[in-house]
LOPAKOL-524514 format. One record per atom (N, C-alpha, C): x, y, z; residue in one letter; atom name. Coordinates in steps of 0.001 Angstrom, whole numbers. Layout:
% LOPAKOL-524514
xx  yy  zz  resn  name
X  Y  Z  a  CA
...
END
This chain:
% LOPAKOL-524514
xx  yy  zz  resn  name
-8853  14922  6763  m  N
-8335  14550  5449  m  CA
-6921  14015  5615  m  C
-6645  12898  4954  d  N
-5327  12297  5016  d  CA
-4363  13088  4147  d  C
-3089  13098  4532  p  N
-2114  13862  3757  p  CA
-1886  13248  2391  p  C
-1710  14111  1420  l  N
-1346  13680  63  l  CA
-21  14328  -256  l  C
856  13586  -857  q  N
2155  14112  -1239  q  CA
2436  13723  -2671  q  C
3193  14525  -3352  t  N
3649  14169  -4685  t  CA
4962  13444  -4513  t  C
4946  12174  -4869  i  N
6118  11329  -4687  i  CA
6411  10641  -6012  i  C
7616  10753  -6467  a  N
8077  10113  -7703  a  CA
7171  10442  -8877  a  C
6673  11678  -8922  g  N
5888  12126  -10052  g  CA
4430  11742  -10016  g  C
3939  11141  -8941  g  N
2540  10755  -8838  g  CA
1933  11243  -7545  g  C
626  11105  -7424  t  N
-39  11489  -6191  t  CA
-135  10269  -5308  t  C
260  10426  -4073  f  N
329  9312  -3148  f  CA
-481  9640  -1911  f  C
-1215  8704  -1393  g  N
-1955  8961  -168  g  CA
-2584  7702  371  g  C
-3125  7823  1568  i  N
-3828  6721  2200  i  CA
-5230  7221  2508  i  C
-6225  6546  1974  g  N
-7611  6953  2165  g  CA
-8177  6431  3475  g  C
-9377  6867  3816  k  N
-10033  6429  5042  k  CA
-10324  4939  5027  k  C
-10424  4348  3859  s  N
-10674  2917  3758  s  CA
-9370  2122  3873  s  C
-8273  2807  4225  n  N
-6956  2193  4387  n  CA
-6395  1657  3079  n  C
-6905  2149  1938  r  N
-6353  1772  636  r  CA
-5238  2735  297  r  C
-4186  2210  -227  i  N
-3060  3039  -633  i  CA
-3245  3392  -2092  i  C
-3163  4675  -2398  g  N
-3323  5114  -3771  g  CA
-2036  5730  -4285  g  C
-1736  5457  -5537  f  N
-565  6050  -6159  f  CA
-884  6259  -7614  f  C
-698  7452  -8081  g  N
-891  7729  -9507  g  CA
-2313  8129  -9830  g  C
-3241  7191  -9874  a  N
-4606  7480  -10294  a  CA
-5450  8032  -9156  a  C
-4923  8073  -7968  g  N
-5684  8614  -6848  g  CA
-6112  7525  -5889  g  C
-6921  7894  -4911  l  N
-7301  6986  -3846  l  CA
-8371  5987  -4253  l  C
-8990  6152  -5405  t  N
-10076  5257  -5796  t  CA
-9620  4150  -6736  t  C
-8343  4093  -7033  a  N
-7832  3092  -7971  a  CA
-7845  1703  -7339  a  C
-8150  709  -8170  t  N
-8085  -672  -7713  t  CA
-6624  -1092  -7655  t  C
-6317  -2189  -6944  p  N
-4916  -2623  -6894  p  CA
-4310  -2858  -8281  p  C
-5107  -3380  -9222  t  N
-4598  -3599  -10581  t  CA
-4273  -2279  -11257  t  C
-5174  -1290  -11112  e  N
-4920  30  -11690  e  CA
-3709  672  -11035  e  C
-3567  503  -9715  q  N
-2416  1075  -9018  q  CA
-1125  478  -9551  q  C
-1111  -845  -9745  a  N
95  -1510  -10239  a  CA
451  -1021  -11638  a  C
-559  -842  -12495  s  N
-272  -380  -13853  s  CA
181  1077  -13859  s  C
-272  1884  -12891  n  N
128  3284  -12817  n  CA
1569  3451  -12353  n  C
2126  2428  -11733  l  N
3495  2520  -11256  l  CA
4502  2335  -12371  l  C
4049  1908  -13537  g  N
4939  1767  -14676  g  CA
5978  680  -14472  g  C
5630  -373  -13753  g  N
6545  -1476  -13546  g  CA
7539  -1251  -12428  g  C
7382  -192  -11654  a  N
8291  77  -10549  a  CA
8084  -960  -9452  a  C
9167  -1419  -8862  s  N
9063  -2396  -7782  s  CA
8690  -1692  -6490  s  C
8299  -2485  -5523  f  N
7933  -1940  -4215  f  CA
9091  -1159  -3611  f  C
10293  -1707  -3702  t  N
11444  -1023  -3124  t  CA
11742  295  -3843  t  C
11494  349  -5165  e  N
11693  1603  -5897  e  CA
10699  2664  -5453  e  C
9438  2251  -5245  v  N
8408  3199  -4819  v  CA
8709  3711  -3416  v  C
9051  2808  -2512  i  N
9385  3215  -1143  i  CA
10642  4079  -1143  i  C
11628  3700  -1948  g  N
12849  4506  -2048  g  CA
12564  5907  -2551  g  C
11692  6012  -3552  a  N
11316  7328  -4075  a  CA
10586  8138  -3015  a  C
9740  7475  -2231  a  N
9008  8165  -1156  a  CA
9975  8694  -109  a  C
10936  7881  280  v  N
11925  8304  1272  v  CA
12760  9456  729  v  C
13145  9360  -540  d  N
13915  10445  -1162  d  CA
13124  11746  -1181  d  C
11821  11661  -1496  k  N
10986  12858  -1557  k  CA
10837  13476  -167  k  C
10624  12651  856  v  N
10513  13165  2223  v  CA
11825  13823  2632  v  C
12944  13192  2284  s  N
14249  13765  2595  s  CA
14439  15111  1897  s  C
14010  15179  632  e  N
14105  16425  -129  e  CA
13267  17533  522  e  C
12044  17188  924  l  N
11169  18165  1572  l  CA
11750  18648  2889  l  C
12333  17727  3656  q  N
12935  18111  4933  q  CA
14163  18985  4723  q  C
14955  18682  3705  g  N
16124  19505  3395  g  CA
15739  20907  2971  g  C
14711  21000  2125  e  N
14223  22311  1687  e  CA
13705  23115  2873  e  C
12970  22453  3745  s  N
12427  23106  4936  s  CA
13555  23625  5827  s  C
14554  22789  6037  s  N
15687  23173  6874  s  CA
16439  24361  6283  s  C
16652  24306  4966  s  N
17363  25382  4286  s  CA
16605  26711  4368  s  C
15296  26659  4095  l  N
14491  27885  4170  l  CA
14440  28423  5593  l  C
14322  27540  6566  s  N
14289  27964  7969  s  CA
15592  28668  8354  s  C
16705  28072  7945  k  N
18012  28672  8243  k  CA
18150  30031  7565  k  C
17782  30100  6272  d  N
17863  31369  5544  d  CA
16962  32426  6166  d  C
15777  32037  6613  f  N
14868  32989  7240  f  CA
15451  33510  8551  f  C
16013  32610  9351  q  N
16584  33009  10639  q  CA
17785  33919  10464  q  C
18573  33685  9415  l  N
19755  34510  9157  l  CA
19439  35724  8287  l  C
18151  35882  7932  e  N
17678  36989  7101  e  CA
18429  37060  5770  e  C
18650  35883  5169  k  N
19301  35823  3867  k  CA
18255  35927  2775  k  C
18533  36723  1774  g  N
17639  36837  627  g  CA
16260  37334  1006  g  C
15288  36967  199  d  N
13919  37415  439  d  CA
13021  36245  843  d  C
13517  35410  1757  v  N
12754  34272  2247  v  CA
11760  34771  3285  v  C
10478  34494  3030  g  N
9437  34954  3928  g  CA
9005  33887  4921  g  C
8333  34333  5959  l  N
7827  33418  6978  l  CA
6817  32445  6388  l  C
5948  32962  5505  e  N
4913  32103  4910  e  CA
5537  30948  4133  e  C
6518  31267  3309  e  N
7194  30257  2497  e  CA
7883  29221  3393  e  C
8493  29695  4462  t  N
9172  28803  5399  t  CA
8185  27881  6096  t  C
7070  28431  6562  m  N
6064  27627  7276  m  CA
5423  26592  6347  m  C
5176  26964  5104  i  N
4593  26019  4141  i  CA
5564  24867  3893  i  C
6844  25170  3730  a  N
7854  24118  3519  a  CA
7924  23199  4731  a  C
7822  23762  5926  m  N
7854  22946  7135  m  CA
6633  22025  7213  m  C
5469  22535  6835  q  N
4256  21715  6852  q  CA
4318  20607  5810  q  C
4849  20909  4622  k  N
5005  19883  3588  k  CA
5910  18764  4082  k  C
7015  19126  4731  a  N
7938  18123  5256  a  CA
7265  17287  6336  a  C
6500  17926  7187  s  N
5802  17218  8257  s  CA
4764  16257  7697  s  C
3967  16713  6736  l  N
2951  15849  6126  l  CA
3581  14688  5365  l  C
4676  14962  4682  g  N
5374  13895  3968  g  CA
5886  12831  4919  g  C
6431  13255  6048  f  N
6920  12307  7043  f  CA
5771  11504  7634  f  C
4653  12172  7947  q  N
3490  11474  8492  q  CA
2956  10443  7501  q  C
2925  10785  6222  a  N
2454  9846  5203  a  CA
3386  8643  5122  a  C
4694  8875  5205  a  N
5659  7777  5161  a  CA
5493  6853  6368  a  C
5243  7421  7533  v  N
5030  6611  8736  v  CA
3756  5789  8601  v  C
2704  6386  8047  q  N
1450  5649  7851  q  CA
1650  4486  6888  q  C
2390  4704  5816  v  N
2651  3629  4860  v  CA
3453  2522  5532  v  C
4455  2903  6286  r  N
5262  1914  7000  r  CA
4379  1085  7935  r  C
3494  1735  8676  n  N
2611  1021  9597  n  CA
1684  65  8860  n  C
1165  483  7702  k  N
284  -379  6908  k  CA
1043  -1581  6359  k  C
2281  -1374  5931  v  N
3084  -2477  5413  v  CA
3390  -3478  6526  v  C
3744  -2982  7700  v  N
4014  -3871  8837  v  CA
2755  -4635  9221  v  C
1619  -3953  9236  q  N
355  -4608  9564  q  CA
25  -5702  8542  q  C
212  -5406  7257  a  N
-56  -6396  6217  a  CA
897  -7586  6350  a  C
2152  -7318  6626  y  N
3127  -8398  6804  y  CA
2729  -9296  7978  y  C
2356  -8665  9102  n  N
1953  -9438  10275  n  CA
696  -10263  9992  n  C
-251  -9687  9270  d  N
-1467  -10427  8912  d  CA
-1142  -11646  8061  d  C
-241  -11473  7098  i  N
151  -12590  6238  i  CA
892  -13657  7045  i  C
1790  -13232  7915  m  N
2563  -14188  8709  m  CA
1690  -14962  9701  m  C
577  -14373  10134  n  N
-299  -15024  11107  n  CA
-1419  -15843  10460  n  C
-1430  -15922  9127  m  N
-2445  -16722  8445  m  CA
-2172  -18207  8660  m  C
-3246  -18967  8910  p  N
-3022  -20413  9043  p  CA
-2706  -21007  7665  p  C
-1834  -21995  7675  v  N
-1433  -22628  6423  v  CA
-2176  -23919  6215  v  C
END
């Protein structure tokens, strides 16, 4: 199963068919996906994704540090879940980046 992350208030993921889904899920058509973004530009969506991954990594780092220093009532389970969320978010961002680069290369290599 491909990772799903909540990014900018929607569900984001890449399905086995290499379709990128945002908002309505992995079965949305490109037109439905565009309408679900509420007029957000590509750079806004990518920026929100990067911000969310950064937020997840920061939370993971903070919980890990608190757990190691035995601050508060931070448990191992909570720390491990935060670490996995950060890892999955990063993997999803890398997959999106790879798909965008692949699409760009395909467009650039099209005969005119």
